C-alpha positions in Angstrom: -3.1 28.5 51.2 0.7 28.7 50.3 0.8 25.2 50.0 -2.1 25.4 47.8 -0.6 28.0 45.8 2.5 26.5 45.3 0.4 23.1 44.0 -1.2 25.4 41.7 1.6 26.7 40.0 3.3 23.2 39.3 0.0 22.0 38.2 -0.1 24.6 35.5 3.4 24.6 34.8 3.2 21.0 33.9 0.0 21.2 31.5 1.9 23.8 29.5 5.0 21.5 29.6 2.8 18.5 27.9 3.3 18.1 24.1 -0.5 18.6 22.9 0.0 22.0 24.6 2.7 23.4 23.4 2.2 25.9 20.2 3.1 24.3 16.7 5.9 26.3 15.1 4.8 24.4 11.7 1.7 22.8 10.2 1.1 19.1 11.0 0.1 16.4 9.1 -1.1 13.6 9.9 -0.4 10.4 7.7 -2.1 6.7 8.2 -1.2 4.6 6.3 -3.0 0.9 6.3 0.4 -0.9 7.6 3.3 -0.1 8.7 5.4 -3.7 8.8 5.6 -4.2 4.9 8.4 -2.6 2.7 5.7 -1.2 0.9 4.8 1.4 3.3 8.6 1.9 4.7 9.1 3.1 1.2 5.9 5.6 1.0 7.2 6.6 4.8 10.4 7.5 3.0 8.6 9.6 0.9 6.4 11.4 3.5 9.4 12.7 5.6 11.1 13.9 2.3 8.0 16.0 1.3 7.8 17.4 4.8 11.8 18.4 4.9 11.2 19.6 1.3 7.9 21.5 2.4 8.5 23.0 5.7 5.8 20.5 7.5 5.6 18.6 10.2 4.2 14.9 9.6 2.4 12.4 12.6 2.9 9.1 11.1 1.1 6.2 12.5 -0.8 3.1 11.4 -1.7 0.0 12.6 1.1 -2.8 12.0 -0.5 -5.2 9.8 -3.5 -4.1 7.0 -6.1 -6.2 8.6 -6.3 -4.0 11.8 -8.9 -1.8 10.8 -10.3 -0.9 14.0 -6.6 0.3 15.1 -6.8 2.3 12.1 -10.1 4.2 13.2 -8.8 4.8 16.9 -5.6 6.7 15.0 -7.4 8.4 12.4 -9.8 9.9 15.4 -7.0 10.2 17.8 -5.0 12.1 14.8 -8.4 14.5 14.6 -8.2 15.0 18.0 -4.7 16.6 18.3 -6.1 18.6 15.4 -3.8 18.0 12.9 -4.2 20.5 10.0 -4.4 17.9 7.1 -4.7 14.4 6.8 -3.3 12.0 4.7 -4.8 8.1 4.9 -4.4 4.6 3.3 -7.8 2.8 4.1 -7.3 -0.3 5.7 -11.1 -1.4 4.8 -12.8 1.1 1.6 -16.2 0.8 4.1 -15.0 0.9 8.0 -12.7 3.8 7.5 -15.4 5.7 5.9 -16.8 7.1 9.5 -13.3 8.6 10.8 -12.6 10.2 7.6 -15.8 12.1 7.7 -15.6 12.9 11.6 -12.1 14.6 10.2 -13.8 16.5 7.1 -16.3 18.1 9.7 -13.8 18.6 12.3 -12.4 21.2 9.0 -9.4 19.0 8.4 -8.4 18.6 4.4 -8.0 14.5 3.7 -6.0 13.3 1.3 -6.2 9.8 0.1 -3.3 7.7 -1.2 -2.5 3.8 -2.1 -6.1 2.7 -1.4 -9.2 3.9 -1.9 -12.3 4.8 0.1 -16.4 4.8 -0.3 -16.2 8.8 0.2 -15.8 12.0 -1.8 -14.6 15.6 -0.9 -11.4 14.5 -0.1 -8.4 17.0 -1.5 -6.4 14.6 -3.9 -6.5 10.9 -4.6 -2.7 9.4 -4.9 -1.9 5.8 -6.3 -1.3 3.4 -8.8 -3.8 2.9 -11.4 -4.7 -0.4 -9.8 -7.2 -1.7 -12.3 -5.0 -1.0 -14.8 -2.3 -3.0 -13.6 -4.5 -6.0 -12.7 -5.2 -5.3 -16.7 -1.6 -6.5 -17.3 -1.3 -8.9 -15.1 -4.0 -10.5 -16.8 -2.0 -10.0 -20.5 1.0 -10.5 -19.1 0.6 -14.2 -17.7 -1.7 -15.4 -20.5 1.4 -14.2 -22.9 3.3 -16.5 -20.7 1.1 -19.5 -20.7 0.6 -19.4 -24.3 -3.3 -18.2 -24.4 -4.8 -21.6 -22.7 -4.4 -23.7 -19.2 -5.2 -23.4 -16.0 -4.6 -20.4 -13.5 -4.6 -19.3 -10.2 -5.2 -15.9 -8.2 -3.7 -15.5 -4.9 -5.4 -12.5 -3.5 -4.6 -10.0 -0.3 -7.4 -9.4 1.7 -11.0 -8.5 1.7 -12.1 -4.9 1.7 -9.0 -3.4 0.6 -9.8 -1.0 -2.7 -6.5 -0.6 -4.3 -5.7 -4.8 -4.6 -9.4 -5.4 -5.0 -9.0 -2.8 -8.3 -6.4 -5.0 -9.4 -7.8 -8.9 -8.5 -11.3 -7.8 -10.3 -9.2 -6.6 -13.3 -7.3 -9.9 -13.7 -10.6 -11.9 -13.3 -12.4 -9.8 -15.9 -9.7 -9.3 -18.4 -9.4 -13.0 -18.4 -13.0 -13.8 -18.9 -12.9 -11.1 -21.5 -10.3 -11.9 -23.7 -8.6 -15.5 -22.8 -11.6 -17.7 -23.3 -9.1 -20.7 -23.4 -8.1 -20.0 -19.7 -9.4 -20.6 -16.5 -9.2 -19.7 -13.8 -9.0 -21.9 -11.5 -8.9 -20.8 -8.1 -9.0 -17.8 -6.0 -7.9 -17.4 -2.3 -6.8 -14.7 0.2 -3.6 -14.9 2.3 -5.2 -12.0 4.6 -2.0 -9.8 3.9 0.5 -12.6 5.7 2.9 -14.2 4.1 3.0 -17.3 6.2 -0.8 -17.0 5.5 -0.2 -16.9 1.6 1.8 -19.7 1.3 -0.3 -21.9 3.4 -2.9 -20.6 0.7 -0.4 -21.3 -2.0 0.3 -24.8 -1.2 -3.6 -25.4 -0.9 -3.7 -24.0 -4.4 -1.2 -26.2 -5.7 -2.4 -29.3 -4.1 -5.7 -28.9 -5.3 -4.7 -28.4 -9.3 -1.3 -30.3 -9.9 -1.5 -29.3 -13.6 -1.6 -25.7 -12.5 0.2 -23.7 -15.3 0.4 -20.3 -13.8 -0.6 -18.1 -11.0 -0.7 -14.2 -10.2 -0.3 -12.6 -7.1 -1.7 -9.2 -6.2 0.6 -7.7 -3.3 3.7 -8.1 -1.4 2.8 -10.6 1.2 1.1 -13.3 -0.9 3.5 -12.5 -3.6 6.4 -13.7 -0.7 4.4 -16.6 -0.1 3.7 -17.8 -3.5 7.3 -17.5 -3.8 8.2 -19.6 -0.7 5.0 -22.5 -2.0 6.6 -22.6 -5.7 10.3 -22.7 -4.7 9.3 -25.7 -1.7 7.9 -27.8 -4.5 10.5 -27.3 -7.4 8.1 -26.1 -9.1 10.1 -22.6 -10.4 10.2 -21.8 -14.2 7.3 -25.0 -14.3 4.7 -22.6 -12.8 4.5 -18.8 -14.6 4.2 -16.7 -11.8 3.4 -13.0 -11.9 3.6 -10.5 -8.8 2.6 -7.3 -7.4 5.2 -4.9 -5.2 9.0 -5.7 -4.8 11.2 -6.8 -1.9 14.9 -8.2 -1.9 13.1 -11.6 -1.8 11.2 -10.4 -5.2 14.4 -9.3 -6.4 16.0 -12.7 -6.2 12.8 -14.9 -6.7 12.8 -12.9 -10.1 16.6 -13.7 -10.8 16.5 -17.6 -10.1 13.4 -17.5 -12.4 10.8 -18.4 -10.0 8.8 -15.1 -10.8 8.5 -14.1 -14.6 6.9 -10.7 -14.4 7.2 -8.5 -11.4 4.2 -5.5 -11.2 5.9 -2.5 -9.2 4.5 0.8 -8.0 6.2 3.7 -6.9 5.4 4.0 -3.3 8.1 6.9 -2.3 6.4 9.2 -4.5 2.8 7.9 -3.7 4.0 8.9 0.2 5.7 12.8 -1.8 2.8 13.5 -3.4 0.1 12.9 -1.1 1.8 15.3 1.7 3.0 17.6 -1.5 -1.5 18.0 -2.1 -2.0 18.6 1.3 0.2 21.6 1.5 -1.0 23.0 -1.7 -4.4 22.8 0.2 -3.0 24.7 2.9 -1.6 26.9 1.2 -4.8 28.0 -1.2 -3.8 26.4 -4.3 -5.7 23.8 -5.8 -4.1 20.5 -6.1 -4.9 18.0 -8.9 -7.9 15.7 -8.2 -6.1 12.7 -9.3 -2.5 11.7 -9.1 -2.6 8.5 -11.7 0.8 6.8 -11.2 1.4 3.8 -13.7 2.5 0.4 -12.8 6.2 -0.7 -13.9 6.3 -4.1 -15.7 10.0 -5.9 -14.9 11.4 -8.6 -16.0 14.3 -10.5 -15.8 16.6 -8.7 -18.4 15.5 -5.1 -17.0 16.8 -5.4 -13.4 20.3 -3.7 -14.5 18.8 -1.0 -15.9 19.4 2.5 -14.2 16.0 3.7 -13.4 15.0 -0.4 -12.0 18.1 -0.2 -9.8 17.0 3.3 -8.6 13.3 2.2 -7.8 13.8 -1.3 -6.7 17.1 -0.3 -4.6 16.0 3.6 -3.2 18.4 5.9 -1.8 17.1 5.9 1.7 16.7 2.2 1.8 20.9 2.2 0.9 21.4 4.4 3.9 20.0 2.4 6.5 
């Protein structure tokens, strides 16, 4: 009997020692990005961590490695709900596939903020994102200007199902059709959120259209694929290139003339405001329903401007 009693005590102590059973001293906000491997989401993570520090909350950051892994993101969201996070911020890998798990979070009384990429659902706290449709309009107008309002252009797209990149791509095509009748979008292919696949898609576009005048690449990975394909063929400066998002390789390509115009988001602020909105909600305040951030247009001559330097080379990155 004594041994059974001792075993019971040991098991009880072990259960109490589990992290999930320890009483929280701070509110816990789960943050589920649609990927973790891209610089864009690393920058969002930096903003999330700074907001957590500034507002005195803890953060549980977890997402799939790649943006195509929506089933993995569903598992992550369901796990956060099971852990009873106090609030949830999500950037949906797919605007329809993530509806059910987000509904489950809301049904459990967990307030939800959606950031970066939207979802086919209402009732969440705040939507924090770049004005992606507006950015697509700007991309079309900038590329049209570069090709002098006529010629053949192509679109290197991100992946199906993502609302943020889909909005950019739809806006680009609509603006070209409505405002520039002498410009023809002759090809459009997905890079599937992968640099190597994006390069292959760009190579195929360049092979199919040897007289191509310009390209729009709608996100980080496909921009990098377009840069590599254009440089490999010695076409830098000959084919006009408008890209979205940034990295050290983007900046180098802007400097050497491979990229003509770079559209840039502020991912740090997206992450920061996502957490801030949920803290406001948890504190009984009413956060804004939408925080709409504008994309920044950057050309080579802008690179030495202090505000551009701060955006492209944030403090968190320089400290790594």
